[in-house]
C-alpha positions in Angstrom: 58.2 71.0 68.1 60.2 74.5 67.9 57.9 74.7 64.2 54.9 74.8 66.6 55.5 77.1 69.1 57.1 75.2 71.6 60.1 76.0 73.5 62.9 73.3 72.9 65.8 73.3 75.7 68.6 71.5 73.8 70.9 69.8 76.1 72.9 68.1 73.8 74.2 64.4 73.9 75.4 62.1 76.2 73.7 64.4 79.2 73.9 62.7 82.3 69.7 62.0 83.9 70.5 63.5 87.4 71.1 67.3 84.7 68.2 66.4 82.6 66.1 66.2 85.6 67.5 69.2 87.4 66.9 71.2 84.4 63.1 69.6 84.0 62.1 70.7 87.3 64.0 74.2 87.2 62.5 75.1 84.0 59.1 74.0 85.1 59.0 71.9 81.5 55.5 70.7 80.0 57.3 67.3 78.8 60.9 66.0 79.0 62.0 64.2 75.6 64.8 61.9 74.9 65.9 60.9 71.6 68.5 58.3 70.5 70.2 56.6 67.5 71.8 53.5 69.0 70.8 50.6 70.8 72.6 51.8 74.3 70.4 54.6 74.5 67.5 52.8 75.0 68.7 51.9 78.5 69.3 54.8 79.1 66.0 56.2 78.6 64.6 53.4 80.5 66.7 54.6 83.6 65.8 58.2 83.2 62.0 56.7 83.3 63.3 54.7 86.5 64.4 57.7 88.2 61.3 59.8 87.0 59.2 57.4 88.8 61.5 57.2 92.0 61.6 60.7 92.2 57.8 61.0 92.1 57.8 63.3 89.0 54.8 63.0 86.6 56.0 65.0 83.9 55.5 63.4 80.6 58.5 61.7 79.2 58.4 61.1 75.2 61.0 59.2 73.6 62.1 58.2 70.3 64.7 57.8 67.7 65.9 55.0 65.4 65.9 52.3 67.8 62.7 52.6 69.4 59.8 50.0 69.3 56.5 49.0 71.1 58.3 47.7 73.6 59.9 50.5 74.7 
């Protein structure tokens, strides 16, 4: 994304949902991107999506990684 003039905020690995969402609001991001290489990551991605819905957040959520499928 950075190669296409997007500003990417890399928060690292194993970042708690709360911190991701707080930072997204503080930075007024256009999109939240999550990636994971192991299956348990998918559960956390679902949790982030649920928390965004509960909070009424309308920022697009993009997920990706080795274990994602059409189901996710």
